[in-house]
C-alpha positions as CSV (number, residue, x, y, z in Angstrom):
1,X,-73.0,50.5,179.6
2,X,-72.7,49.7,183.3
3,X,-70.2,51.8,185.2
4,X,-68.3,48.7,186.4
5,X,-68.0,47.6,182.7
6,X,-66.4,51.0,182.0
7,X,-63.8,50.3,184.7
8,X,-63.1,46.9,183.3
9,X,-62.7,48.4,179.8
10,X,-60.3,51.0,181.0
11,X,-58.2,48.4,183.0
12,X,-58.2,46.4,179.8
13,X,-56.9,49.4,177.8
14,X,-54.2,49.9,180.4
15,X,-53.1,46.3,180.0
16,X,-53.3,46.5,176.2
17,X,-51.1,49.6,176.4
18,X,-48.6,47.8,178.4
19,X,-48.6,44.9,175.9
20,X,-47.9,47.3,173.1
21,X,-45.1,48.8,175.1
22,X,-43.6,45.3,175.3
23,X,-43.9,44.9,171.6
24,X,-42.1,48.2,171.1
25,X,-39.3,47.0,173.4
26,X,-39.0,43.9,171.2
27,X,-38.8,46.1,168.1
28,X,-36.1,48.3,169.7
29,X,-34.2,45.2,170.8
30,X,-34.1,44.1,167.1
31,X,-33.4,47.5,165.7
32,X,-30.5,48.3,168.0
33,X,-29.2,44.7,168.1
34,X,-29.6,44.1,171.9
35,X,-30.0,40.3,172.2
36,X,-32.0,38.8,175.0
37,X,-31.6,38.7,178.0
38,X,-29.5,41.9,177.9
39,X,-31.2,45.0,179.2
40,X,-28.6,47.5,178.2
41,X,-27.0,48.6,175.0
42,X,-28.1,51.4,172.7
43,X,-29.5,54.4,174.7
44,X,-32.8,54.4,172.8
45,X,-33.3,50.7,173.6
46,X,-32.5,51.4,177.3
47,X,-35.0,54.2,177.5
48,X,-37.7,52.1,175.7
49,X,-37.1,49.2,178.1
50,X,-37.1,51.5,181.2
51,X,-40.4,53.2,180.1
52,X,-42.0,49.8,179.7
53,X,-40.7,48.6,183.1
54,X,-41.7,51.8,184.8
55,X,-45.2,51.3,183.5
56,X,-45.3,47.8,184.9
57,X,-44.3,49.2,188.3
58,X,-47.2,51.7,188.1
59,X,-49.7,49.1,187.1
60,X,-49.2,47.3,190.4
61,X,-50.6,50.4,192.2
62,X,-53.0,51.5,189.4
63,X,-55.1,48.3,189.0
64,X,-56.1,47.6,192.6
65,X,-56.5,51.3,193.3
66,X,-58.9,51.6,190.4
67,X,-60.9,48.6,191.6
68,X,-61.1,49.9,195.1
69,X,-62.0,53.4,194.1
70,X,-64.7,52.0,191.8
71,X,-66.4,50.0,194.4
72,X,-65.9,52.4,197.3
73,X,-66.3,55.8,195.7
74,X,-67.5,56.0,192.1
75,X,-67.1,53.7,189.1
76,X,-67.7,56.6,186.7
77,X,-65.0,58.8,188.2
78,X,-62.7,55.8,188.4
79,X,-63.1,55.2,184.7
80,X,-62.3,58.8,183.9
81,X,-59.3,58.8,186.1
82,X,-58.2,55.5,184.5
83,X,-58.4,57.1,181.0
84,X,-56.3,60.0,182.3
85,X,-53.7,57.4,183.6
86,X,-53.6,55.6,180.3
87,X,-53.1,58.9,178.4
88,X,-50.4,60.0,180.8
89,X,-48.5,56.7,180.4
90,X,-48.6,57.0,176.6
91,X,-47.2,60.5,176.9
92,X,-44.6,59.3,179.4
93,X,-43.5,56.4,177.1
94,X,-43.3,58.6,174.1
95,X,-41.4,61.3,175.9
96,X,-39.0,58.9,177.7
97,X,-38.1,57.1,174.5
98,X,-37.3,60.4,172.8
99,X,-35.2,61.7,175.6
100,X,-35.3,60.9,179.4
101,X,-35.8,64.5,180.3
102,X,-39.0,64.6,178.3
103,X,-40.9,62.1,180.5
104,X,-42.0,64.5,183.1
105,X,-45.4,65.7,181.8
106,X,-46.6,62.2,181.2
107,X,-45.4,61.1,184.6
108,X,-47.2,63.9,186.3
109,X,-50.5,63.2,184.5
110,X,-50.4,59.5,185.2
111,X,-49.2,60.0,188.8
112,X,-51.9,62.5,189.6
113,X,-54.6,60.2,188.4
114,X,-53.1,57.2,190.2
115,X,-52.7,59.1,193.5
116,X,-56.3,60.4,193.3
117,X,-57.5,56.8,192.8
118,X,-55.3,55.5,195.7
119,X,-56.1,58.3,198.2
120,X,-59.8,58.2,197.2
121,X,-59.9,54.4,197.7
122,X,-58.2,54.7,201.1
123,X,-60.6,57.4,202.2
124,X,-63.6,55.4,200.9
125,X,-62.4,52.3,202.7
126,X,-61.9,54.4,205.9
127,X,-65.4,55.8,205.7
128,X,-66.9,52.4,205.1
129,X,-65.0,50.9,208.0
130,X,-66.1,53.6,210.4
131,X,-69.7,53.8,209.1
């Protein structure tokens, strides 16, 4: 499989993960009787909703950083870092839904992968611009 296809696959997995998080928010909305468009109610619903929204906020940085890193540095490394990000977000979501204080490990894992992609992309762009 071509390296760029791996990057596309991992981005697709990240988007699928986000879609599943959205379904889980819908399930929590029904379970805890929080009618749309409300975004507050039962604490477990609120944590589920926030975990999904926080993931959306991170995808805005993750996807372009991954594309840039892939084209400027290494598609293979980008794919690996992308998988780490997806795993981190899953841990973050699971921890946050259980209890807000349990989201830290997942956040650190996904943030480390994301920052590596972003910084690597910026360095790669700088080298290309100067070279």
